[in-house]
N, C-alpha and C positions, 0 to 999 in steps of 0.2 A: 302554230307559225312558231317557227325557230328564232332565236334571236342572235345576234353576234356579241362577241365578249364586248366590244364598243357600247352597243346597245345595253347591255346588261349593267355595265360599269355607269353610264348616263343614268340609268333608272335609280340605281342604287344612291349615287351623288345626289338626285332628286329627291329622293325619301330621306336621306340624312339630312340635308337642308333643310326640310320641312320639318322635321322632329328637331331640330335646333332651333327654328322658329319658335313653334309651337311650344317648347320648355322655355326660352325666354319670355315669352308672353304669359306663362303660367307664374313664373317666378318674380318676375320683373327684376329690374337693374338694383344688382347690390352698391350700398354706399362707395364699395372700393373698386367696382367696374369702370374703367374709364369709359369715357365719350369721344367715339372714335366717328372720325370723317375719313371718307373712304377719297384718294384722290386718283384721278386717271388721265396720266400724262405723259409727254415724253422726257427721258432722261438719258436717252441715249439715241441714236439716228440724226437724222437730219434738221430735226426742231429739238435737240436736245437743251440747248441753251435756254430755249422758253421754261423747260420743266425746272433748271435752276434758278431762273428768275422768280419763277412761282415761290419756291421753296423760301427763296430770302425772303419776300412779301409778306408768307404765311407765320414766317419765324419771328419776323420786328411786329407783326401784329399781335401775336399770342403773348410776347414781350409785354406791348404794352396794355393789352387788354386782362391779361392775367390767363394763365393755363389750365384755369378750372373754373367751373359753373356748379355752383352750389354744392361745392365741395368734393366734384368728382373732376377727376383730372379729362382736360380736353386734349387730343392727340390727332394727328393725322397720319393715316397710311397711305403711302404714295406707290403706286403701282405703275411702271414703267410700260406704256403702250408705244414708244414710239410714234404717236398720232396716226397708227395703222388702225385702219377699221377692224380690222380682222383680231387686233390684240384688244382694242377697248370692247368689245363683245365679251370675248371670255375674262376679261377683269370684270365688267359689268355683270356677268354670271356668277363671279366669285363673290362680289361685295353684294348682290342683291341675296345670295344664300347667308352671309356671314350675319347674323343678329346683332351683332355688335355694330354696323356699320349704321348711324341712323341718317347720314347724309353723305352724297356723291359730290364731289366739284371734279369738273372735267368733260368731254376732254379738249384738248387743245385747238384742234380743228373742226370745225363745224361736222365734216363728212364723218370724222371718228365719232363724235358723240351723237350724231345721229343714228348711226350703225347701231349704237348700245341702247337708244332712247327705249325701243321696247321691251328689252329686258329689265329696264329700272322702271318702266310703265307697271310692268306686272307684278314686281318686286315691291308696288308702292313704296317707290324708296327716291325721295329727290334728287334728281340731277341739276345741278347747279352749274351750268354751262356759262361762266362769265367773261369765257371769251369768244362765245359762238353768236356770231351777228349772221348767221343765215337766217333768212326769215322764215324759213319752216322749222326751225329748230324748236320753237316753243310749242308748234303746231303737233308735235308727236304725240301729245297728252298732257294731263294737267298734272304732272310730276316733274317737266321742266320748265325750269325758270333761268333767267339771264339778264346780268346786269349788262350785258354788251348791247351798242345800239344796233338794231337790225340792218342789214346792208339795203333793205327796201327805203330806209330814211336815209344812209349814211351816202350814197351812190348819186339819187337826185341834188342832194345839196351840195357835192362835189361837182358835179355837172355844172348845176347854177353858179357856183365860185368861179369856176374855171371860165366858163361863157360870158356871163353877165357882169362878175368883178372884174377878172383878170382881162376879159375881151377878144379870148381865142375862139377862133371858130372852125378851124380845120383841124380834126385831132387822129392821132394815131394811138389805138387801146392796147395796149400789151399786158395779159392777164394770164394767172393762173388757169392751167388746162383742167381743173379740179371743177366739182360741183360748187364750190363757195366762189372759185375765181369766175366760172361761167356765169352764176348769178349776177354776182356785182356787174361784171360787163355788161349783162342784157341792162339791168336798171339804169346803169350808166349811160349807154349806149341810147335807151328810149328816151330818156330825159331830155340828152345833149340835142337828140331829133327833134323833138318838140320847141327847144330853144333857136332851131334854126341852123344848129351846127351840123358841119360835115365831117362824118368819120370816113378818114381816109384810108385806114387800116386798122384792122381788127385781128391782133395774132397770139393765139393761146402757146402756153409752154408749161414743160412739167416741171417741179420744184426742183428736181436735180439736175435742169439742163445748165449747162456751164457755157457753150460759146452761143451768142446770139446776133453772132454776124449775119449770117443768111438772113434772119428776120430784120434787120437792122438795112439791109439793102432794100429789101420790099418796103420799109417804112421810108428810107430817103426818096423812092420812087414816086411815095404818094404825096410827098412836100407839104408835110403837115407844118403849121405853125407850134403846133405842143404835143410833147407824147406823156399818154397818161397812163401809169405802172399800176398795176393792181396786183401786189404782192407782199410780201414779208420783208423788210429791212434788208437781211442778207442779200438776197436776191435783185431787189432796188437797186445797191450797191453796185452790183456786177452789172447791171442794165446800165446804169449811169455811167461806169468806167467805161464799158465798151461803145457805148453813143458817143461820148467824145472822141474816142480812140479813132472811131470812124471818122471822125471828123464832121457830126451832125451837131448843129450847134441851138436845136430846138428846146423851148422851155420844158422842163419836166415838173410836172404834177403826178402826186402820189398818193392813194390813201392811206387813211388813219394809221394801219399796221406798222407803216415804215418809222413812224415817231419815234425815235429811240437815238441816243448818244452812240450807239453802234453803226447806224446808219452813215456818222460823220466819220468815225474811226473808220469803217471799211471804203466809204466811197470817197473821201479826201475833197480835192478840188472838182471831182466830177459831179458832185452833188450840190456846188453853191449853187443857189438861186433857187432849187428845188420848192416848190410849195406842198403844203398837206393841212390836213385838219385833224384836229384832236378833241376828244371831250376831256384829255387830261392835257395841261400844260406845265413846263416847269417854271415858266416867267409867270404863272399865277401867282399874282400878291397875296390871295388870303393867308392869313398867318398860320393857318394849320396846314397849308400845303408847304410852304416854307420852311416850319418847323420839322417836318415829315421829312422833307428833302437833306434838311442839316441832318439830322439823326439816321437817316438811312447813310448819307456819305460817311458818318464817322463809324458806323457800324462796318460797313462792306468795302469802303473805299474806292466807290464810285458812285456815280450818279445813278439816281432810279429813275428808270423809264415808264410808260405806260403799262407795261406788263407787271414789272414789280407793285406800282400803285393799285394796278386791278385786281393783284393776288390780295394784296394787303387789304383792300375794300372789302373782297370776298369775304375772305375770314372775319372782318368786323362785322357783315352783315351776320353771317353765321352764327358768331356769339351773341348777337343782338337778339334775334329769333329765339335761341334755345334757350338764352337766359328769361327771356320774356312768357315763352308758351311753351317750353316743355323740351326734353332731350330723344323723345321716341320718335319713329319715322310718324306717326299721324301729327303729332306735334308740330313738326318740322314742317309738315306741309301747311298745317294751318296758319303757321308763324309767315311762310311767304305771302300768302294772301293776306294777313292782316297788319303786318309791321308797317309802322309810317315813322317817317324822318327820322332813318336811322342817320347818324353823322358819319359822312365819308368823304374821302378825301376827293376825288374827282368828281362826283356830282353835288358836294355838299348834303342837305338833308336828303336822304332817299327813300322814296315809297315804291311799290310795284304795282302796275296795272294789272288787275286779277283777270281782265280778258287777254290781254296780250301776253302776260307773264312776264312782262321785260320792266327796265326803271321807267319811270313816268318822266315826260318832259326834259330830255336830256337837251344838252346844249355843245355847240362844237366853238371852238376857238381857231381862228386860220394862222398858220404860221409859216415862217420859211426860213432855209439855210443862210445865211448872211455872214460874212466874216468866220465861217467856220464853226458856226453856233447858232442855236434856233432860236428865231426871234418872233413876237407877234406881228402881225400883217397888221398894217395901219387901216382905217377905213377908207382911205384915200389911197389905196395901193394901187399903183401901174405896172405894168408887165416890165421886167428888168430885162 
């Protein structure tokens, strides 16, 4: 059987990677070798801002924790995936074959991460998808772990908040037409139906879509009393603006991924009154939270959001695991299963469920845009 040049190159690359891994296993890490965390995430493309938010969180965490473990320097190697599954798979192949990489963080979106999961599983390299809320992400193998709350938990809770607490019964649902968005929509709609609500309109849209006027005409025709947005903050802000421009006055409710100062900046008056929920809130009175927010503002000149703080916590967790359990791939995998009560900003003292491979007992706070600011929702909140 003849082999193409591409096949020959691929086989040679695999052999070289195997030899490199064998070499590392044979000699062990030297005292002057850095400990390298591989990061797969967007630095360019439509989600580029999230990659920079990660870097800010990582860097502040390393400044706080110290950038070394047992005398070895701890560094991260950030590869730009554009949150594209094709790119994330190529990065996974690179990281899995690199014996210096003992842990991987990312990718930003669940579809990009899940495309790469089989490669990390085969390479026995933990994939720490700390923003990956798709319920199937951690089902990809025992090397997939996440500190993000699953959509299987978040969306039913958002439906309960919208219907039972706020009292809205006729809902239009706008969602990303991606695996993450469709899955989130399905969980939300299912729970909403169980609670007796009517879904008047369900509309998917692509992440790069800019004109929502045809969609909003169909929303208007359904005459809902609230519009639920399943997207990130940039698209949610655009939808809110166009909703108000079209004269629609319905209440806006959105998933936790919109919770950011950027939503206020991009959405302006159009997002006034919007409700969401989040596992993190800048109005959390805990001293550790407020101290981090002050120091983040002093270092970067702007308020931290959930993506900054999620990255900060992810690096904190990684640092704690490697400090306690070791800095090779097997030790890191063991550490995720055994680590207890890591002090984090979002969850307080965090531990992982070894079955779901997610943080145990997460909690949400409900928040709203009021007076151009995020404020906590009172227990007796009524629709505005």
